[in-house]
C-alpha positions in Angstrom: -20.0 10.5 -15.1 -19.6 7.3 -13.1 -19.6 7.5 -9.2 -15.8 7.1 -8.7 -15.1 9.9 -11.3 -17.6 12.1 -9.4 -16.0 11.4 -6.1 -12.6 12.0 -7.3 -13.5 15.3 -8.9 -15.1 16.4 -5.6 -12.0 15.3 -3.6 -9.6 17.2 -5.8 -11.8 20.3 -5.5 -12.0 19.7 -1.7 -8.2 19.3 -1.3 -7.2 22.2 -3.6 -7.4 25.0 -0.9 -5.0 22.9 1.3 -2.4 22.1 -1.4 1.1 23.3 -0.9 4.5 21.9 -1.4 5.1 18.9 0.9 8.7 17.6 0.7 9.8 14.1 1.7 12.1 15.7 4.1 9.2 17.4 5.9 7.3 14.1 6.0 10.3 12.3 7.4 10.8 15.1 10.0 7.2 14.7 11.0 7.5 11.0 11.3 10.6 11.4 13.6 8.7 13.9 15.8 5.7 11.8 16.5 5.2 8.4 18.2 5.7 5.6 15.8 2.4 4.1 14.7 1.8 0.3 14.8 2.6 -1.5 11.6 -0.5 -2.0 9.3 1.5 -4.4 7.1 2.7 -6.7 10.0 -0.9 -6.9 11.4 -2.2 -8.5 8.2 0.2 -11.5 8.3 -1.1 -13.5 11.3 1.4 -16.0 12.8 -1.3 -18.7 12.9 -2.0 -18.4 9.2 -5.7 -17.4 9.9 -7.5 -14.7 8.1 -6.8 -11.1 9.5 -9.7 -8.8 9.7 -9.6 -5.1 8.9 -12.7 -3.7 10.6 -14.2 -0.6 9.0 -15.9 2.4 10.5 -18.4 3.5 7.9 -21.5 5.5 8.6 -22.8 5.6 5.1 -21.9 5.0 1.5 -23.1 6.0 -2.0 -24.3 2.4 -2.7 -25.9 1.6 0.7 -27.0 5.1 1.9 -27.1 5.4 5.7 -25.6 2.3 7.3 -25.3 3.5 11.0 -25.8 7.2 10.9 -24.5 9.1 13.9 -22.4 6.2 15.1 -19.5 7.0 17.4 -16.2 6.2 15.8 -14.5 5.6 19.1 -17.3 3.4 20.4 -17.2 1.3 17.3 -13.4 1.1 17.4 -13.4 0.0 20.9 -15.8 -2.8 20.0 -13.7 -3.9 17.2 -10.5 -3.9 19.3 -12.0 -5.8 22.0 -13.0 -8.5 19.5 -9.5 -8.8 18.3 -9.6 -7.0 15.0 -6.3 -7.0 13.3 -6.5 -3.4 12.0 -9.1 -0.7 11.5 -10.2 1.2 8.4 -11.5 4.6 9.3 -13.5 6.5 6.6 -12.4 10.2 6.7 -14.5 11.4 3.7 -17.4 13.5 4.8 -19.6 14.1 1.7 -20.0 10.5 0.6 -19.2 8.4 3.7 -20.0 10.5 6.7 -16.5 10.4 8.2 -14.0 13.0 9.3 -10.3 13.3 10.2 -11.5 13.9 13.8 -12.7 10.2 13.8 -9.2 9.1 13.0 -7.6 11.3 15.6 -10.0 10.4 18.3 -9.6 6.6 17.8 -5.8 6.7 17.5 -5.4 9.1 20.4 -7.5 6.8 22.6 -5.7 3.7 21.6 -2.4 5.4 22.4 -3.5 6.1 25.9 -4.9 2.7 26.6 -3.0 0.0 24.8 -3.0 -2.2 22.8 -2.8 0.2 19.8 -4.4 -1.2 16.6 -3.1 0.0 13.2 -5.6 2.3 11.5 -5.9 2.9 7.7 -6.9 6.4 6.7 -9.6 5.4 4.2 -10.1 8.3 1.9 -9.6 9.3 -1.8 -5.9 10.3 -1.7 -4.7 12.8 -4.4 -2.0 14.8 -2.8 0.9 14.5 -0.2 -0.8 16.9 2.1 -3.4 14.2 2.9 -0.5 11.9 3.8 0.8 14.5 6.1 -2.7 14.8 7.7 -2.8 11.0 8.0 0.4 10.9 9.9 -0.5 13.9 12.1 -3.7 12.2 13.1 -2.2 8.8 14.0 -2.8 6.7 10.9 -0.6 3.6 10.1 -1.5 3.4 6.4 -3.1 5.3 3.6 -5.2 4.1 0.6 -4.1 4.4 -3.0 -6.9 3.7 -5.5 -5.1 2.6 -8.7 -7.8 3.2 -11.2 -8.3 6.8 -10.0 -4.7 8.0 -10.3 -1.9 8.3 -12.8 1.4 6.4 -12.2 3.0 9.6 -11.3 0.4 10.5 -8.6 0.7 7.0 -7.2 4.5 7.1 -7.0 4.2 10.5 -5.3 1.7 9.2 -2.7 3.7 5.9 -2.2 6.9 7.8 -1.6 5.2 10.3 0.7 3.7 7.5 2.7 7.1 5.8 3.1 8.8 9.0 4.2 6.0 9.6 6.8 6.4 6.0 8.1 3.1 4.9 6.7 2.2 1.7 4.8 0.2 2.1 1.5 -2.7 -0.1 0.5 -3.0 -0.2 -3.3 -6.6 -0.9 -4.2 -7.3 -2.6 -7.5 -10.3 -3.9 -9.5 -8.9 -5.7 -12.6 -5.7 -7.0 -14.2 -4.5 -3.7 -15.7 -4.8 -2.2 -12.1 -2.8 -5.2 -10.8 -0.1 -4.7 -13.3 0.3 -1.1 -12.4 0.4 -1.8 -8.6 3.1 -4.5 -9.0 5.1 -2.2 -11.3 5.0 0.4 -8.5 6.3 -2.3 -6.0 3.2 -2.3 -3.9 3.6 -4.4 -0.8 -0.1 -4.5 0.1 -2.7 -5.0 -2.6 -6.5 -5.1 -2.0 -9.1 -6.3 -4.5 -12.2 -4.1 -4.2 -14.9 -6.6 -5.0 -17.3 -3.6 -5.5 -16.9 -1.8 -8.8 -16.7 1.8 -7.8 -18.1 3.0 -11.0 -21.4 1.2 -10.8 -21.2 -0.4 -7.3 -21.9 -4.0 -8.3 -20.1 -6.5 -6.0 -18.7 -9.8 -7.0 -16.4 -11.9 -4.8 -15.2 -13.8 -8.0 -13.0 -10.7 -8.6 -10.9 -11.8 -5.6 -10.9 -15.4 -6.7 -9.6 -14.3 -10.1 -7.1 -11.7 -9.2 -5.4 -12.7 -5.9 -3.9 -15.9 -7.4 -2.0 -13.6 -9.8 -0.3 -11.6 -6.9 3.4 -11.9 -6.4 4.0 -14.2 -3.5 5.5 -11.5 -1.3 2.5 -9.2 -1.5 0.0 -9.1 1.3 -3.4 -9.8 -0.3 -6.7 -8.2 1.0 -10.2 -8.9 -0.2 -12.4 -5.8 0.2 -16.2 -5.3 0.1 -19.0 -7.9 0.0 -17.7 -10.0 2.9 -20.8 -10.7 5.0 -20.7 -14.3 5.9 -18.3 -17.1 7.0 -18.7 -18.6 3.6 -17.6 -15.3 1.9 -14.5 -15.2 4.1 -13.6 -18.8 3.4 -14.0 -18.2 -0.4 -11.5 -15.4 -0.5 -9.1 -17.1 2.0 -9.1 -20.1 -0.3 -8.1 -17.7 -3.2 -5.1 -16.6 -1.2 -6.3 -13.6 0.8 -4.3 -12.9 4.0 -7.0 -10.4 5.2 -10.5 -9.2 4.6 -11.7 -5.6 4.9 -15.3 -5.6 6.2 -17.4 -2.5 6.8 -21.1 -2.6 6.1 -21.8 -6.1 7.6 -20.0 -5.2 10.9 -21.6 -1.7 11.1 -25.0 -3.4 10.8 -24.3 -6.5 13.0 -26.0 -7.0 16.3 -22.8 -8.4 17.6 -19.8 -7.1 15.5 -17.5 -8.9 17.9 -19.0 -12.3 17.1 -18.7 -11.6 13.4 -15.0 -10.6 13.8 -14.2 -13.7 15.7 -16.1 -15.8 13.1 -14.0 -14.4 10.3 -10.7 -14.8 12.4 -11.5 -18.5 12.5 -11.0 -19.0 8.8 
């Protein structure tokens, strides 16, 4: 069993006790009852044409082990915001990444009290609309849809649930068949994960190969393996509007300096 298959099996088991019918009407009503979150999509198209930076809060990963164990999500988020991060990605998977929904809630609640708010992606392995409902309740602006891990029916259900809840959806791909499926489902934001989630090998050439094939109207993100200014420049040259950066920011002595460096591209 590869690692992604293992993670998805665990996630389905984890979510199973929470599963209930979640209608689009319920999600729409929830959206109307809560403050509107800042737009994740709009944050990724910078008016100056420079690279947007999605700064990730990630304490550990299956490939790297502990990255910054015990890190405060709020402290890290405030560092990112002060440095001008375009958006945040907050891991809410506990077993494999050391995150929780409470991290998302804490960050978005703090940002709501002391603007400016920064859009936050709920970074998790989404399998059911109940997770979309959780994301909206806890202040997210977007959810993640991993194309290779889901059927077309599951992706359609998650996409429609996100739209009803007022959330954007980031479709994550790793190859041409993934891209074809995401485009067929009218994805507005597509991210190339340069790390193969089956074997955890990272290769920026994936972004260079796949992003030029995106429809022009799609917002393109390069995810994983972005550690240097040269890395950021490579994927920007391929057409990326944004980079999603986790491990290198969590390990950096000055995350702010690295964010500003990436924004200069």
